[in-house]
TORKOL-716809 format. One record per atom (N, C-alpha, C): x, y, z; atom name; residue number from 1. Coordinates in pm, whole numbers, always signed. Each point is the difference from the previous one (the first is absolute). Last residue first. Layout:
% TORKOL-716809
        u        v        w   atom   seq
        X        Y        Z     CA   NUM
...
END
This chain:
% TORKOL-716809
        u        v        w   atom   seq
     -419    +2070    +2181      N   302
      -62      +38     -127     CA   302
      -58     +139      +13      C   302
     +400     -347     +250      N   301
      -96     +110       +8     CA   301
      -53      +33     -138      C   301
     +345     -323     +123      N   300
     -134      -53      -17     CA   300
     -106     +110       +9      C   300
     +540      +12     -175      N   299
      -91      +25     +112     CA   299
     -134      -62      -31      C   299
     +365      -28     -301      N   298
      +79      +30     +120     CA   298
      -89      +23     +121      C   298
      -39     -320     -466      N   297
      -55     +119      +64     CA   297
      +79      +23     +128      C   297
     +130     -352     -265      N   296
      -54      +80     -109     CA   296
      -75     +123      +51      C   296
     +226     -399     +225      N   295
      +77     +124      -14     CA   295
      -46      +84     -119      C   295
     -191     -416     +190      N   294
      +81      -13     -121     CA   294
      +82     +125      -29      C   294
     -300      -11     +366      N   293
      +94     -111      +23     CA   293
      +94      -19     -119      C   293
     -351     +312      -39      N   292
     +102      +49      +94     CA   292
     +105     -108      +23      C   292
     -370     -117     -256      N   291
      +83      +95      -74     CA   291
     +112      +55      +88      C   291
     -323     -278     +198      N   290
      +87      -78      -88     CA   290
      +91      +90      -81      C   290
     -328     +198     +271      N   289
     +101      -64      +85     CA   289
      +99      -80      -84      C   289
     -377     +179     -210      N   288
     +102     +101      +24     CA   288
     +111      -53      +90      C   288
     -379     -266      -81      N   287
      +89       +3     -116     CA   287
     +111     +104      +19      C   287
     -322      -37     +340      N   286
      +57     -134      -17     CA   286
     +102       +1     -114      C   286
     -273     +377      +77      N   285
     +111       -7      +94     CA   285
      +76     -132      -13      C   285
     -384      +49     -278      N   284
      +98     +106      -26     CA   284
     +122      -13      +92      C   284
     -423     -274      -30      N   283
     +133      -54      -27     CA   283
     +107     +107      -19      C   283
     -476      +80      +71      N   282
      +45      -75     +117     CA   282
     +143      -53      -17      C   282
     -248     +232     -353      N   281
      +74      +83      +96     CA   281
      +50      -76     +123      C   281
      -67     -219     -491      N   280
      -84      +22     +117     CA   280
      +81      +78     +104      C   280
     +121      +35     -527      N   279
      +28      -74     +122     CA   279
      -96      +38     +112      C   279
     -175      +57     -502      N   278
     +115      +48      +76     CA   278
      +11      -76     +132      C   278
     -215     -266     -401      N   277
      -31     +126      +67     CA   277
     +127      +49      +67      C   277
     -211     -379     -413      N   276
      +85      +28     +115     CA   276
      -39     +135      +60      C   276
     -196     -189     -408      N   275
      -66      -25     +128     CA   275
      +90      +11     +123      C   275
      +69     +359     -265      N   274
      -98     -102      +37     CA   274
      +25     -127      -83      C   274
     +419     +330      +79      N   273
     -125      -12      -75     CA   273
      -90     -110      +57      C   273
     +357     +297     +290      N   272
       -6     -121      -81     CA   272
     -135       -5      -70      C   272
     +330     +404     +272      N   271
     -121      -52      -63     CA   271
      +23     -130      -77      C   271
     +266     +344     +265      N   270
       +7     -141      +38     CA   270
     -113      -79      -65      C   270
     +284     +477     -154      N   269
     -122      -60      +52     CA   269
      +26     -146      +38      C   269
     +342     +285     -177      N   268
      -89     +106      +50     CA   268
     -127      -55      +62      C   268
     +514     -230      -14      N   267
     -119      +21      -84     CA   267
      -88     +106      +64      C   267
     +412     -108     +200      N   266
      +32      -49     -135     CA   266
     -115      +22      -97      C   266
      +44      +93     +494      N   265
       +7     +109      -96     CA   265
      +37      -44     -141      C   265
      -91     -261     +417      N   264
     +140      +36      -21     CA   264
      +16     +116      -97      C   264
     -427     -185      +88      N   263
      +50      +49     +130     CA   263
     +144      +48      -13      C   263
     -201     -213     -370      N   262
      -53     +134      +20     CA   262
      +52      +62     +129      C   262
     +108     -445      -88      N   261
      +66      +86      -99     CA   261
      -46     +144      +14      C   261
     -214     -323     +266      N   260
     +138      +22      +44     CA   260
      +75      +92      -95      C   260
     -437     -137     -117      N   259
       -4      +89     +116     CA   259
     +142      +34      +44      C   259
      -44     -312     -337      N   258
      -29     +134      -52     CA   258
      -14     +100     +114      C   258
      +69     -454     +110      N   257
     +118      +54      -68     CA   257
      -24     +142      -51      C   257
     -357     -255     +196      N   256
      +96      +53      +98     CA   256
     +122      +64      -64      C   256
     -326     -186     -304      N   255
      -58     +102      +88     CA   255
     +103      +53     +102      C   255
      +15     -323     -411      N   254
     +102      +90      +54     CA   254
      -51     +105      +98      C   254
     -106     -460      +83      N   253
      +98      +75      -79     CA   253
      -69      +60     -123      C   253
     -270     -117     +460      N   252
      +37      -50     -133     CA   252
     +101      +93      -67      C   252
      +24      +20     +517      N   251
     -118       -6      -86     CA   251
      +49      -39     -139      C   251
     +319      -26     +302      N   250
     -103       -1     +103     CA   250
     -138      +11      -63      C   250
     +467      -12     -189      N   249
     -106      -90      -43     CA   249
     -110      -11     +106      C   249
     +403     +251      +51      N   248
      -43      +46     -132     CA   248
     -109      -91      -57      C   248
     +219     -102     +411      N   247
     -110      +95      +12     CA   247
      -41      +64     -132      C   247
     +366     -332      +47      N   246
     -127      -51      +53     CA   246
     -113     +100      -19      C   246
     +439     +116     -134      N   245
      -36     -120      -75     CA   245
     -137      -52      +44      C   245
     +191     +352     +250      N   244
      -56      +43     -129     CA   244
      -46     -120      -82      C   244
     +226      -85     +402      N   243
     -135      +50      +25     CA   243
      -67      +47     -129      C   243
     +451     -141      -27      N   242
      -91     -111      +27     CA   242
     -143      +45      +29      C   242
     +427     +252      -97      N   241
     -108       -6      -98     CA   241
     -109     -101      +36      C   241
     +421      +80     +245      N   240
      -87     +118      +12     CA   240
     -119       -2      -95      C   240
     +313     -371      -22      N   239
      -67      +10     +130     CA   239
      -88     +125      +14      C   239
     +300     -120     -377      N   238
     -141      -38       -8     CA   238
      -75      +26     +130      C   238
     +475      +70      -46      N   237
      -72      +96      -83     CA   237
     -150      -28       -2      C   237
     +282     -301     +228      N   236
      +10     +130      +66     CA   236
      -79     +106      -77      C   236
      +46     -425     -190      N   235
      -95       -3     +111     CA   235
       +1     +131      +77      C   235
     +312      -49     -349      N   234
     -135       -1      -55     CA   234
     -104       +1     +112      C   234
     +456      -42     +113      N   233
      -34     +136      -43     CA   233
     -142       +6      -51      C   233
     +153     -426     +114      N   232
       +1      +86     +120     CA   232
      -38     +143      -36      C   232
      +56     -327     -344      N   231
     -127      -12      +72     CA   231
       -5      +90     +123      C   231
     +262      -33     -466      N   230
      +31      +65     +127     CA   230
     -128       +3      +85      C   230
      +53     -162     -467      N   229
      +22      -98     +106     CA   229
      +35      +59     +135      C   229
     -132     +210     -434      N   228
     +145      -19      +16     CA   228
      +34      -99     +111      C   228
     -449     +126      -84      N   227
      +49      -61     -123     CA   227
     +150      -31       +7      C   227
     -201     +238     +356      N   226
      -42     -140       -1     CA   226
      +51      -73     -124      C   226
      +76     +459      +28      N   225
      +79      -67     +104     CA   225
      -35     -148       +4      C   225
     -254     +266     -284      N   224
     +133      -26      -55     CA   224
      +94      -62     +104      C   224
     -440     +125     +132      N   223
       -6     -104     -102     CA   223
     +139      -34      -52      C   223
      -42     +360     +303      N   222
      -27     -128      +65     CA   222
       +3     -114     -100      C   222
      +39     +439     -165      N   221
     +119      -37      +76     CA   221
      -17     -136      +66      C   221
     -372     +184     -224      N   220
     +105      -40      -94     CA   220
     +125      -46      +75      C   220
     -350     +171     +258      N   219
      -39     -128      -61     CA   219
     +108      -48      -96      C   219
      +54     +424     +184      N   218
      +29     -105      +98     CA   218
      -39     -137      -54      C   218
      -96     +376     -268      N   217
     +145      -12      +19     CA   217
      +35     -114      +95      C   217
     -466     +120      -90      N   216
      +70      -72     -107     CA   216
     +149      -19      +23      C   216
     -456     +106     +268      N   215
     +141       +5      +39     CA   215
      +87      -74     -101      C   215
     -470      +69      -80      N   214
      +19      +88     +115     CA   214
     +147      +18      +34      C   214
     -163     -291     -348      N   213
      -61     +130      -27     CA   213
      +38     +102     +105      C   213
     +120     -460      +44      N   212
      +96      +83      -75     CA   212
      -61     +132      -46      C   212
     -258     -349     +215      N   211
      +78      +81      +94     CA   211
      +96      +94      -72      C   211
     -240     -326     -246      N   210
      -85     +113      +37     CA   210
      +77      +95      +92      C   210
     +227     -358     -371      N   209
      -31      +43     +136     CA   209
      -97     +117       +9      C   209
     +273     -428     -250      N   208
      -90     +100      -58     CA   208
      -83      +47     +118      C   208
     +518     -244      -10      N   207
     -139      +16      +42     CA   207
      -74      +94      -94      C   207
     +464     -363       -1      N   206
      -43     +135      +32     CA   206
     -146       +3      +38      C   206
     +249     -400     -118      N   205
      +75     +101      -76     CA   205
      -41     +143      +32      C   205
      +14     -509     +290      N   204
      -78      +87      -87     CA   204
      +86     +109      -61      C   204
     +124     -355     +333      N   203
      +35      -13     -141     CA   203
      -84      +80      -96      C   203
       +3      -15     +496      N   202
      -24     -138      -43     CA   202
      +27      -20     -148      C   202
      +27     +428     +202      N   201
     +105      -81      +63     CA   201
      -13     -148      -37      C   201
     -337     +296     -143      N   200
     +125      +25      -72     CA   200
     +114      -84      +58      C   200
     -417      -26     +216      N   199
      -14      -48     -138     CA   199
     +131      +16      -76      C   199
      -46     +186     +432      N   198
      +25     -144       +5     CA   198
       -9      -62     -139      C   198
     -101     +459      +28      N   197
     +138      -24      +43     CA   197
      +32     -149       -1      C   197
     -450     +139      -94      N   196
      +98      +26     -107     CA   196
     +142      -34      +41      C   196
     -449      -18     +237      N   195
      +90     -116      -13     CA   195
     +108      +21     -105      C   195
     -332     +337     +103      N   194
      +35      -52     +131     CA   194
      +96     -118       -4      C   194
     -190     +210     -401      N   193
     +104      +78      +67     CA   193
      +47      -61     +132      C   193
     -188     -224     -451      N   192
      -50      +10     +137     CA   192
     +107      +68      +85      C   192
      +45     -155     -457      N   191
     -109      +96       -6     CA   191
      -65      +20     +136      C   191
     +505     -177     -232      N   190
      -99       -7     +107     CA   190
     -107     +107      -23      C   190
     +304     -231     -397      N   189
      -25     +118      +83     CA   189
     -101      -34     +110      C   189
     +346     -233     -385      N   188
      -94      -39     +105     CA   188
      -14     +116      +97      C   188
     +190     -132     -537      N   187
       -7      +96     +110     CA   187
     -110      -38      +99      C   187
     +316     -299     -337      N   186
     -141      +29      +22     CA   186
      -11      +88     +124      C   186
     +406     -219     -168      N   185
      -50      +79     -112     CA   185
     -147      +39      +14      C   185
     +232     -271     +327      N   184
      +90     +113      -23     CA   184
      -56      +94     -106      C   184
     -212     -415      +89      N   183
      -28      +99     +103     CA   183
      +83     +126      -20      C   183
      +78     -369     -284      N   182
     -132      +58      -25     CA   182
      -35     +108      +99      C   182
     +400     -244      +62      N   181
       +9      +87     -118     CA   181
     -133      +68      -28      C   181
      +15     -312     +362      N   180
      +92     +112      +22     CA   180
       +3      +96     -117      C   180
     -450     -274      +73      N   179
     +140      -36       -8     CA   179
      +88     +123       +9      C   179
     -502      -66      +24      N   178
      +66      +71     -110     CA   178
     +143      -49      -22      C   178
     -253     -167     +365      N   177
      -59      -46     -126     CA   177
      +71      +63     -119      C   177
     +127     +136     +434      N   176
      +35     -141      -20     CA   176
      -53      -53     -132      C   176
     -118     +437     +135      N   175
     +142       -7      -37     CA   175
      +44     -144      -26      C   175
     -436      +72     +165      N   174
      +13      +45     -139     CA   174
     +145       -9      -47      C   174
      -93      -97     +455      N   173
      -56     -102      -89     CA   173
      +19      +37     -146      C   173
     +120     +317     +324      N   172
      +92     -114       +4     CA   172
      -45     -109      -95      C   172
     -285     +366      +58      N   171
     +120      +40      -74     CA   171
      +98     -116       -6      C   171
     -383      -53     +261      N   170
      -35       -3     -142     CA   170
     +121      +36      -86      C   170
      +15      +30     +473      N   169
      +21     -136      -48     CA   169
      -35      -14     -148      C   169
      -79     +405     +246      N   168
     +138      -15      -48     CA   168
      +26     -140      -53      C   168
     -450     +303      +33      N   167
      +44     -133      +42     CA   167
     +139      -26      -58      C   167
     -303     +377      -91      N   166
      +56      +15     +134     CA   166
      +55     -130      +56      C   166
     -219     +133     -442      N   165
      -58      -97      +92     CA   165
      +46      +21     +143      C   165
      +95     +228     -444      N   164
      -62      +70     +112     CA   164
      -67      -97      +96      C   164
     +375      +37     -430      N   163
      -60      -97      +91     CA   163
      -53      +73     +122      C   163
     +156      +94     -534      N   162
      -25      +71     +125     CA   162
      -79      -96      +88      C   162
     +344     -119     -433      N   161
     -126       -8      +74     CA   161
       +2      +95     +118      C   161
     +262      -87     -532      N   160
       +3       +2     +146     CA   160
     -138      -11      +61      C   160
     +117       -3     -482      N   159
     +133      +23      +59     CA   159
       +2       +0     +152      C   159
     -243     -131     -499      N   158
      -45       -3     +140     CA   158
     +125       -2      +87      C   158
      +29      -14     -478      N   157
      -45     +132      +43     CA   157
      -59       +1     +142      C   157
     +168     -400     -228      N   156
     +107     +100       -6     CA   156
      -42     +137      +52      C   156
     -186     -479     +175      N   155
      -33      +94     -108     CA   155
     +103     +113       +1      C   155
       -9     -338     +336      N   154
      +71      -45     -120     CA   154
      -28      +92     -120      C   154
     -215      +40     +430      N   153
     +135      +59       +0     CA   153
      +81      -42     -122      C   153
     -435     -183     +104      N   152
       -6     +131      -65     CA   152
     +138      +64      -11      C   152
      -37     -408     +234      N   151
      -36      -21     -141     CA   151
       +2     +132      -76      C   151
      +60      +18     +462      N   150
     +118      -57      -64     CA   150
      -25      -27     -148      C   150
     -362     +146     +263      N   149
      +99     +108      -14     CA   149
     +123      -51      -74      C   149
     -323     -316     +115      N   148
      -48      +86     -109     CA   148
      +99     +114      -25      C   148
      +84     -280     +363      N   147
      +20      -75     -124     CA   147
      -45      +82     -120      C   147
      -78     +169     +431      N   146
     +142       +7      -33     CA   146
      +30      -73     -130      C   146
     -492     +203      +62      N   145
      +85     -101      +63     CA   145
     +145      +16      -43      C   145
     -398     +363      +60      N   144
      +82      -52     -110     CA   144
      +98      -99      +63      C   144
     -493     +141     +192      N   143
     +143       -6      +28     CA   143
      +72      -57     -121      C   143
     -493     +273     +122      N   142
      +65     -106      -77     CA   142
     +150      +10      +25      C   142
     -319     +315     +178      N   141
      -63     -130      +28     CA   141
      +51     -111      -92      C   141
     +124     +494      +57      N   140
      -54      -57     -124     CA   140
      -81     -127      +20      C   140
     +229     +256     +357      N   139
      -88      +91      -73     CA   139
      -72      -68     -116      C   139
     +312     -237     +271      N   138
      -87      +64      +97     CA   138
      -97      +98      -62      C   138
     +351     -223     -251      N   137
     -123      -77      +20     CA   137
      -95      +59     +102      C   137
     +398     +155     -319      N   136
      -52      +58     +123     CA   136
     -133      -68      +33      C   136
     +432      +20     -380      N   135
      -76      -99      +77     CA   135
      -42      +60     +133      C   135
     +194     +143     -517      N   134
      -37      +55     +130     CA   134
      -91     -101      +70      C   134
     +407      +42     -428      N   133
     -121      -60      +54     CA   133
      -30      +59     +137      C   133
     +272     +228     -408      N   132
      +17      -43     +138     CA   132
     -134      -57      +44      C   132
     +222      +90     -518      N   131
     -110      -17      +96     CA   131
      +54      -41     +136      C   131
     +159     +258     -507      N   130
      +36      -84     +115     CA   130
     -110       +1     +107      C   130
     -125      +74     -512      N   129
      +46      +82     +112     CA   129
      +37      -92     +116      C   129
     -185     -179     -410      N   128
     +138      +45      -13     CA   128
      +53      +88     +111      C   128
     -420     -276     -111      N   127
       -6     +134      -56     CA   127
     +139      +65       -5      C   127
      -95     -429     +203      N   126
      +19       -9     -145     CA   126
       -6     +138      -68      C   126
     -102      -63     +463      N   125
     +144       +3      -25     CA   125
      +31       -5     -149      C   125
     -448      -46     +144      N   124
      +47     +136      +24     CA   124
     +149      +12      -32      C   124
     -198     -426      -33      N   123
      -59      +89     -100     CA   123
      +49     +143      +16      C   123
     +117     -318     +326      N   122
      +74      -22     -125     CA   122
      -51      +92     -109      C   122
     -228       -9     +412      N   121
     +127      +72       +9     CA   121
      +84      -17     -126      C   121
     -413     -236      +16      N   120
      -22     +144      +15     CA   120
     +132      +76       -1      C   120
       +0     -476       -3      N   119
      -44      +55     -129     CA   119
      -12     +152       +7      C   119
      +99     -222     +400      N   118
     +112      -14      -94     CA   118
      -36      +59     -135      C   118
     -336      -23     +326      N   117
      +98     +104      +32     CA   117
     +118       -6      -97      C   117
     -323     -337      -26      N   116
      -53     +126      -51     CA   116
      +95     +116      +26      C   116
     +101     -422     +175      N   115
      +18       -4     -146     CA   115
      -54     +128      -65      C   115
      -65      -59     +467      N   114
     +140      +29      -32     CA   114
      +24       -1     -151      C   114
     -493     +125     +151      N   113
      +92     -110      +32     CA   113
     +142      +35      -45      C   113
     -356     +391     +148      N   112
      +39      -87     -111     CA   112
      +89     -115      +46      C   112
     -319     +367     +232      N   111
      +72     -118      +44     CA   111
      +39      -94     -115      C   111
     -244     +453      +46      N   110
      -50     -113      -78     CA   110
      +72     -132      +30      C   110
     +119     +426     +223      N   109
     -141      -33      +21     CA   109
      -44     -127      -72      C   109
     +444     +266     -180      N   108
      -59      -18     +132     CA   108
     -147      -39       -9      C   108
     +481      -49     -307      N   107
     -141      +42       -7     CA   107
      -71      -36     +131      C   107
     +523      +99      +20      N   106
      -87     -109      -43     CA   106
     -145      +49       -4      C   106
     +387     +357      -82      N   105
      -58      -76     +110     CA   105
      -84     -114      -57      C   105
     +423     +293     -202      N   104
     -128      -61      -34     CA   104
      -48      -87     +116      C   104
     +362     +415     -168      N   103
      -33      -80     +118     CA   103
     -140      -55      -21      C   103
     +402     +180     -364      N   102
     -137       +2      +50     CA   102
      -12      -90     +122      C   102
     +417     +317     -259      N   101
      -52     -132      +34     CA   101
     -143      +15      +49      C   101
     +238     +370     -182      N   100
     +110      -95       -5     CA   100
      -44     -143      +30      C   100
     -276     +442     -237      N    99
      +28      -73     +123     CA    99
     +115      -97      -20      C    99
     -226     +334     -321      N    98
     +141      -10      +37     CA    98
      +31      -67     +132      C    98
     -418      +86     -287      N    97
      +43     +119      +74     CA    97
     +140      -12      +58      C    97
     -217     -357     -248      N    96
       -4     +119      -85     CA    96
      +58     +123      +70      C    96
      -51     -408     +243      N    95
     +102      -14     -105     CA    95
      +10     +129      -80      C    95
     -345      -27     +312      N    94
     +130      +12      +68     CA    94
     +115      -10     -100      C    94
     -434      -75     -159      N    93
      +16     +141      +35     CA    93
     +136      +22      +66      C    93
     -123     -438      -85      N    92
      +35      +68     -125     CA    92
      +19     +149      +24      C    92
     -151     -253     +360      N    91
     +139      -34      -31     CA    91
      +44      +68     -129      C    91
     -449      +39     +134      N    90
      +86      +77      +89     CA    90
     +148      -27      -30      C    90
     -315     -252     -241      N    89
      -15     +142      -34     CA    89
      +92      +87      +86      C    89
      -27     -458      +96      N    88
      +72      +22     -127     CA    88
       -7     +147      -41      C    88
     -246     -127     +374      N    87
     +143      -12      +31     CA    87
      +82      +26     -126      C    87
     -465      -23      -45      N    86
      +43     +127      +58     CA    86
     +148       -3      +36      C    86
     -194     -394     -161      N    85
       -1     +100     -107     CA    85
      +46     +136      +52      C    85
      -54     -365     +309      N    84
     +119       -9      -85     CA    84
       +4     +104     -112      C    84
     -234      +47     +492      N    83
      -40      -24     -139     CA    83
     +121       -5      -91      C    83
      +18     +104     +476      N    82
      -74     -125      -10     CA    82
      -23      -44     -144      C    82
     +434     +292     +109      N    81
     -136      +13      +49     CA    81
      -71     -132      -23      C    81
     +529     +278      -66      N    80
      -86     -114      +27     CA    80
     -138      +38      +48      C    80
     +411     +269     -104      N    79
      -95      -16     -111     CA    79
     -100     -113      +25      C    79
     +415     +350     +230      N    78
     -105      -97      +27     CA    78
      -99       -6     -114      C    78
     +530     +145      -27      N    77
     -138      +48       -9     CA    77
      -98     -112      +28      C    77
     +546     +176      +70      N    76
      -84     -119       +0     CA    76
     -145      +45       +8      C    76
     +505     +229     -121      N    75
     -142      +24      +24     CA    75
      -79     -128      -20      C    75
     +545     +187     +115      N    74
      -89      -96      -67     CA    74
     -145      +20      +44      C    74
     +347     +409      -17      N    73
      -38     -105      +94     CA    73
      -90      -98      -74      C    73
     +199     +356     -234      N    72
      +62      +31     +129     CA    72
      -23     -111     +103      C    72
     -185       +7     -450      N    71
     +145       -1      -13     CA    71
      +74      +31     +128      C    71
     -489     +168      -10      N    70
      +50      -98      -97     CA    70
     +151      +13      -16      C    70
     -307     +283     +281      N    69
      +94      -98      +56     CA    69
      +61      -97     -100      C    69
     -330     +374      -75      N    68
      +82      +46     +113     CA    68
     +115      -95      +32      C    68
     -328      -89     -342      N    67
      +67     +126      -35     CA    67
      +96      +46     +109      C    67
     -271     -380      +81      N    66
     +102      -29     -102     CA    66
      +77     +127      -35      C    66
     -367      +44     +293      N    65
     +109      -75      +63     CA    65
     +113      -24      -99      C    65
     -395     +204     -158      N    64
      +67      +88      +96     CA    64
     +123      -68      +59      C    64
     -278     -259     -271      N    63
      +73      +97      -81     CA    63
      +79      +96      +89      C    63
     -290     -303     +210      N    62
     +120      -67      -51     CA    62
      +83      +93      -88      C    62
     -413     +161     +176      N    61
      +94      -31     +108     CA    61
     +129      -59      -55      C    61
     -348      +83     -306      N    60
      +53     +125      +54     CA    60
     +104      -28     +108      C    60
     -229     -369     -180      N    59
      +90      +59     -100     CA    59
      +63     +128      +53      C    59
     -330     -208     +260      N    58
     +122      -81       -1     CA    58
     +102      +60      -96      C    58
     -421     +190       +1      N    57
      +76      +38     +120     CA    57
     +129      -81      +11      C    57
     -298     -107     -346      N    56
      +58     +133      -25     CA    56
      +82      +47     +120      C    56
     -243     -401      +31      N    55
     +111      -18      -93     CA    55
      +70     +133      -25      C    55
     -245      -24     +465      N    54
      -39      -24     -139     CA    54
     +124      -21      -86      C    54
      -34     -113     +539      N    53
      +40      +97     -100     CA    53
      -53      -39     -137      C    53
      -12     -244     +434      N    52
     -108      +99      -12     CA    52
      +41     +115      -92      C    52
     +295     -363      +99      N    51
     -126      -69      -29     CA    51
     -118      +95      -13      C    51
     +452     +129     +130      N    50
      -21      -11     -144     CA    50
     -133      -65      -35      C    50
     +255     +155     +425      N    49
     -145       +5      -23     CA    49
      -34       -9     -149      C    49
     +439      -42     +233      N    48
      -28     +118      -83     CA    48
     -149      +20      -25      C    48
     +178     -379     +231      N    47
      +27     +117      +83     CA    47
      -31     +129      -74      C    47
      -33     -411     -235      N    46
     -100       +7     +106     CA    46
      +15     +127      +81      C    46
     +236      +66     -449      N    45
      -32     -125      +66     CA    45
     -110      +18     +103      C    45
     +260     +321     -301      N    44
     -130      -50      -45     CA    44
      -30     -140      +53      C    44
     +507      +96      +33      N    43
     -108      +98      -14     CA    43
     -126      -67      -54      C    43
     +530      -71     +225      N    42
     -117      -76      -43     CA    42
     -119      +94       +1      C    42
     +569      +63      -23      N    41
     -132      +51      +35     CA    41
     -106      -94      -56      C    41
     +553      -53     +169      N    40
     -103      -14     -104     CA    40
     -127      +68      +49      C    40
     +401      +63     +253      N    39
      +54      -81     -110     CA    39
      -96      -15     -117      C    39
      +76     +428     +351      N    38
      -82     -121      -12     CA    38
      +41      -78     -124      C    38
     +177     +434     +189      N    37
      +73     -112      -59     CA    37
      -76     -130       -3      C    37
     -109     +474     +143      N    36
      +28      -99     +104     CA    36
      +79     -119      -53      C    36
     -150     +349     -290      N    35
      +98      +56      +93     CA    35
      +41     -103     +105      C    35
     -341     -115     -298      N    34
     +126      +13      -75     CA    34
     +110      +52      +91      C    34
     -431      -20     +177      N    33
      +62     -133      -11     CA    33
     +128       +2      -83      C    33
     -251     +399      +52      N    32
      +35      -47     +135     CA    32
      +73     -134       -7      C    32
     -192     +177     -392      N    31
     +126      +67      +34     CA    31
      +51      -44     +137      C    31
     -423     -154     -131      N    30
     +104      -62      -83     CA    30
     +136      +60      +33      C    30
     -374     +193     +204      N    29
      +29     -131      +57     CA    29
     +110      -71      -79      C    29
     -159     +411     -165      N    28
      +72      +20     +126     CA    28
      +38     -133      +64      C    28
     -276       -2     -382      N    27
     +139      +34      -36     CA    27
      +85      +20     +125      C    27
     -457      -62      +61      N    26
      +62     -125      -44     CA    26
     +146      +23      -39      C    26
     -260     +374     +109      N    25
      +23      -81     +119     CA    25
      +68     -132      -33      C    25
     -138     +286     -352      N    24
     +117      +54      +71     CA    24
      +33      -80     +126      C    24
     -387     -146     -232      N    23
     +122      -16      -79     CA    23
     +122      +61      +69      C    23
     -470     -204     +166      N    22
      +80     +118      +34     CA    22
     +136      -13      -69      C    22
     -503     -209     -127      N    21
     +138      -33      +32     CA    21
      +80     +128      +19      C    21
     -511      +37     +114      N    20
      +81      -25     -119     CA    20
     +139      -44      +45      C    20
     -393     +157     +276      N    19
      +12     -143      -30     CA    19
      +66      -29     -135      C    19
      -62     +432     +239      N    18
     -111      -37      -88     CA    18
      +17     -141      -57      C    18
     +328     +183     +293      N    17
     -127      +24      +70     CA    17
     -120      -40      -85      C    17
     +448     -253     -129      N    16
      -33     +139      +30     CA    16
     -133       +9      +74      C    16
     +370     -424       +8      N    15
     -116      +54      -71     CA    15
      -28     +143      +47      C    15
     +436     -405      -14      N    14
      -70     +113      +63     CA    14
     -114      +50      -89      C    14
     +247     -499      +59      N    13
      -43     +100      -98     CA    13
      -71     +114      +73      C    13
     +408     -393     +145      N    12
     -136      +51      +14     CA    12
      -30     +100     -113      C    12
     +377     -413      -21      N    11
      -29     +143      +13     CA    11
     -150      +28      +14      C    11
     +372     -381     +111      N    10
     -134      -11      -58     CA    10
      -67     +136      +20      C    10
     +544     -113      -18      N     9
     -113      +65      +67     CA     9
     -128      -24      -79      C     9
     +486     -282      +60      N     8
      -97      +54      -95     CA     8
     -113      +65      +78      C     8
     +537     -187      +86      N     7
     -124      +54      +57     CA     7
      -84      +66     -108      C     7
     +363     -399     -119      N     6
       -1     +113      +91     CA     6
     -138      +39      +46      C     6
     +230     -220     -472      N     5
      -12      -49     +136     CA     5
       -1     +122      +92      C     5
     -170      +92     -493      N     4
     +118      -22      +83     CA     4
      -35      -78     +127      C     4
     -201      +62     -545      N     3
      -26       +7     +143     CA     3
     +125      -37      +79      C     3
      +61     +206     -494      N     2
      -43     -123      +67     CA     2
      -26      +25     +148      C     2
      -56     +368     -406      N     1
      +89      -42     +109     CA     1
      -50     -130      +62      C     1
END
């Protein structure tokens, strides 16, 4: 299935008491999003804690997801990391197991030049699986320039970008470089929940969202209202989510998101693998207030 315009959930990964992938728990989350009508699922990304999964765990998680959701919702699989050989290995695994597209983050820490980024992403796209570029300079310490994105967009298998800069002017600049036809054929997803609404109203195609783990129906409704140009309705739908957009990042993602999902009964644990940890108790009420504001809890009593 091709990736759609709309709301994509960057899915969390539940773990068991003995630190294994919680397969029934993962199936429950998938069903939650199928029922909610989420447009696309992004799995094995940052929010999924894929960086601390073995190859075998990635296979188990992706097999579970594919068996549950293949053909029902487009599946975007995170395959990016610092090492090109590992990216190819993860991408081949995604191809073999039935992914619809790969999300490839720029290699982090090493700060490659733009020409190196072009070679890197081109090499992955040459494998044949549709690629969504992932630009998140706040985590990677390298920014994929708009000119580089436009160059890569000419590759038949590079079909879009997740822009987590939070800078709407970047979208405007990219659209100008791509031109009307080029922009039309290149998916532009916001990767920053707090600016998603303005991103779409400025010409974006949707989002890859952490907030959608918690409130997928409203995120989808807001995104589609914005895509349809109904800014008044979109802002009305987004207003109750604004605290969530902020407070789901009060500690490193996905720590707050996993606490919120557990608080709502979506998962059995709020556990994150090391070097992350569970949410600091000082933030419990802070985050619960955001859940109440988003109409996801009817009371603040625990």
